[in-house]
N, C-alpha and C positions, 0 to 999 in steps of 0.2 A: 425446315422441318420443325415442329412444335413439340411438346412433350410427348413422350411415347412413340415416337417418330410416326405422329398421325398428322395427315395434311393439314396446311393451314387453309381457312376461308378466303386468306388472301390470293390463294391461286386461282380461284373461281372467277370466270369471266364476269364482267358487270350484268351482261344480258341474263344471267341466270337467276338474278334478282329481281327481274322486271315482271315476273307473275308467280304465283304459288302453285302448288300442286292441283290438279284439278279436283273442284267441289265434288264432282260425280265420285271420283275415289274415295273422298273423305266419306260419302254416305256408305259406300261399299264397306269401309273399315268399320263404321258403326254397326253394320248390319251383318259383320261376319261371323258373330256368335249366335245370332237367332236360329231356332232350329226349325223353323217352319216359315220363313218370311213371306210376306206377299209383294213379290218383286215387280214394281211398277217404275222400275229406275232406269234401266239400260235401254239405249236405243239401238237394240240389236234384234233381228227379227226372230220370231219364235219358230220359223219353218226352217228346214234344213235345206242346203244346196240340193237342187233337183237333181234325180238320180242320173240323168243323161248326161249332165255336167260333171258329176262325180266320176262316173265311168270314164268321160274323156280324160279327166286328169289322171285317173288309175292308168289309162292306156298309155298316156304320154310319158308317165314315169317309167312303165313296164318297157316302154320302147326306147328307153334311155334319152329322152328328151329332157334332160336334167341340168345341162349346162347353162352358161350365160345364155339370156335372150339378146337380140340386137337392141340397143340402147332405145331406139325409137318404138319397138314391138315387133313380134313375130308376124309376118305377113298373114299367117292363118287367122289372126284376130284383126290386125291393124287395117288391113285392106277390106275387110267386111265392115268394120265401122267406117272407114272413111268413105266407102260407097253409099252407105246409109245417110251420113251426114251430109254427103254431096247431094244425094236425092232429096233430103229434106230442106235443104237451104239455097243449094245452086250457087254457092260462092266459089268463084273461081280460085280465090287467094286463101281459100279455108284449108289449113291444113291439120293434122291429127297425130297424135302418138300417145303410146300406152304408159300409164305411170304407175308408180307404186303405191296404190290405193289413191283415193280421192284426196285424203288430207297430204299425201306427198305432192301431188299436183299443185295443191294450194301454196306450199312452202316453195315449190319451184317458181310457181307464178310471182308470188310476192319478192323473192329474191331477183327474179329479172326485171320487175317493174318499178321497184320502189327504193329510192335514195333515201339516206338519211335526212330527216326534215320533210320529206313529202307527205301529204294528207292523204288520208285513206278514209273514205266515208263508207259507213256501214249502218243498220238500222238496229234499234234497241228494242226488245230482246235480239240477241245474236248467238250464234254458234261460238262455243267458246274458245276455239281456236282463233278466230278472226282478231280479237283484242290481243292476244298473247303473241302471235306471229307477227302482227304488224309491228308490234313494240320490238321484237327480236332482230327485225331486219331494218330498224331505226327510224320506220315510220311514224308519223302522229295520228292516232285514230281519233276520228271526227265522228261522233256518235248521235245518230238522230233519233229522238225520241218518238215511237210509234204508238204509246198507251193512248187510249184504254182498248181500242179495237185493232192495233197492229196492222194498219194500213198505211201505205206510203203517200206521204204528203208531198207532191212534186215542188210546190213552192218553198217548203222547208229544205229539200235536197237542193235547189238551184241557189238559194240563199246561203248555204253551207260551202259552195264552191268558191274556191279562191284561186289566186294564181300557183299556189302551191298544191293544189288537189292534182292527184295523180290519179287515182282509182276509186270507183264505187263498187263495193260489193253487195250483190244481190242474192239472197237465198230463198227460194219459191219452188216449192212448198217449203216451209221454214221449220227449222229446229231452233228454238223450243216450242213454237206456239201452234205449229200446224196449219197456219193460215196460207192461203194461197192468193198471192197478187192477182187482181183482176187485169184484163187485158188492157184496158185503157192505161192502168198505172204502170204496167210492164212496157207498153208502147212508148208512154210518155218518158219513162227513165232512159229506155234506149235513145230516143230522139234528142234528150236533153244531153245526154254524155257525148252523143256525135256532135252536137252544136257546140259544146264546151270543149270538144278534143280532150276528153277524159276516157281512160279505158274503163269499161264496164265489165266486170268478172261475175258472171252467173254460175253459181253452185247448183247444179241440178240433180244431185244425187237421189233426190226424192222424186224425181219427174213421173215415174211410174204410179206414185202414189197420189192421185187426182181423184178424189171422188164424185164431184159434183159438177165438173166441167172440164173441157179438154186442157192439158197443159199448154202453156204458151211462153217460149223462149224469146227473150229480147233480140236474140240474134237473127231471128225473123226480120226485125226492122233496124238493126244496126249491124252490118257485116263485120265491123271492127270487134264485137262483143267476143271475149274470151269464156269458153265454156268449159266447166269441171264436171264430169260425171264419172260415174263408177258402178261396179258389181255388187259390192258388200250389201246395199239394203234390197235392191230389186232381186236379187238371187239368193240371199243368205250367205253371201260370201266374205263375211266381215274379217275373217281371218286369214283370208287369202291375200289380202293387199293388191287389188286389182282394180284400177281406175284408168280414165283416159281423159285428155284436154284436146280441145280443137279451137281454132281462132285462125286470126291473121298469121301468114307464114313467118314474118319477121319476129313476133313473138314466140311460135312454137319453135322454131329453130333455135333460139337462145335458151328456151326451157329444155329441149333436147341435149344441147350442149352442156348445160349445168346437170342434167341427170346423169350424164357420162361420168362425172366427177362428183356425185354424191351417191344417189341409190344405185347407179350403174344400170339398173334393169328392173322391170316386174318380173317376178318369178315365173320361168318358162312353162311348167306344166298347167300352171293355172290359167295361162293364155289359151292354151289348147281348150281347157275348160270353159272360158269366157267365151270362145268362138261358138261351141256347142250350147252355149247358155241362152245365146242370141236367136237361137231358133225354136225357144220354148215359150209357149203362151202362158203368160202369168196371170191372166182375167180372172181366173177362180180364185188365186190368191189374193188379189186386189181386192175382189168382190168379198172375201172373207176379212178383210181389213177395214173395208167399209162398213161391214156390219159390227165389227169391234168398236169403231168409231161411234156409231150410232147406240150401242150398248152403253158407253161410258157417259156420253153427252147426255142422253135420257135419264141415266142414273143419277147425275149429279145437279140435274137442271132446278130442283126446288131449294138445294142448299149452298150452291156457288155462283158467282159471276164469272161466266166463261165466255171469251170470243169464239165462236162456232170454228172448229178447226176443220178445212176443206182437204188437208192433204198430210203427208208423211203419215207419222203414227205417234204424234204426241198431241197433248192438250196442255194448256197453260193458265189454269184457274187462280182467281183471286183468292188469296188466303181471307177467311171469313173473321178472324181476328189475329191479333199480334203482327208479326212479321214472318217471312217465309222461313228463315233458319231456326226460329224458335217452333214453328208450327210443324215442321219437318222432324225435328227431334222429337217431338211428341209423338208424331206419327209412328216413328221407330221403336221408342221406348214402350209406349202403351199398347200399340196395335200392331207390331211387326210389320209395318208398312214402309217399303223403301220407295221414296219418291226424292225429288230434287229440288232445294229451295231456289227460288227465282233469282237470288243474287249471283248465282253461279253464271248467269248468262246475261247480267243486266247490271245497270248502274242503280238499280233499286231492286228491294227486296220486299215487294209486295205480293208475288206470286209463287207458284211452285210448278214443277214440270212432272207431268204423268207421261209415262211410255206405256201405251196399250198395244205392243208388240209382246202379248202373253197369252197364254190360253184363256178361252172365255171364262173358265172358272175361278181363275186367279183374279181377272179384272173384276167378276162380279163380288169377289171377297174384297177387293180394293174399293169399291163402291160401297159395301156396307161400312168398311172401316172409316171412310171418308165422311160418310153420314154421321156417324158418331161423333167423330172429330169435329165436325162443323158445330156440334151442339156444346162443346166442352168449354168454349171460349168465355 
């Protein structure tokens, strides 16, 4: 114990020093005192959970379905999801379980698959948790640059694979770029992973948000692909922590075992809501987000270099002057515009992330602020 009986930093595990607090949270802190911010920062749908799902959750709570769920998930949801996955892929060995959010599934997957020193390949820019969690489990991040168009170069991937490579992480549609990998790249990556005997983990939480062509999963071409998915983005359930994972039985069973000794289970009432949500047609919402994408892309076309986002609800423009952190600070301080510097998601800080999961009027305000910003450099 140190002076004043305060804990010593020596008490903390080394893994706590492997990464800093989320850069996204830092932007929130900067914008906390703004009276009328233009918030294009958070990756959270601006639509509410559909009424039918909300009612199913209420009914579950009122009928006292409030105890522990089965670790692998309640049959009302798990069996419905398993049937859909079986119909889509037809893999006899593909099993499924319900996770405590897609992020919970990601942590379980890495803990089950990655030994200290194992290499994990993912693509830059990347979802912030990939780098952090690979380090937490003792893995070695192997980051493949995809600038300027954010497309997968299969030759680069193959060159990066070594005898220590355990896992390749794919996120399509992608956070933070919104780019959707084309079918040739997805198939090539799936076949490469199979040929090299490397696990391919496909993060498909944005699969419903594909605007220009149908979604393609690498599991179609590689039965050993491990898939993570969830309800947070598709049905606006970000606070309900409901996800699922499916893949080879040997991996899934170990993830279930680890969930029993960590998260225990996903919240039971939300699983009844998830089962109801699966029956809801979200096409109208997806069409609305396609229009938001088009509104943003056309509004920025004259002032920003932008790889066309084909999915999710993000755009990742290049900063027209200086670096991402400086640009974002100026956006917040002078224009009350909350966006995220690209360095949060990348080994470089030349871009910034916009989330257009916002009302159309907010997006329009953001476009006007960004036009002014482009001319200030």
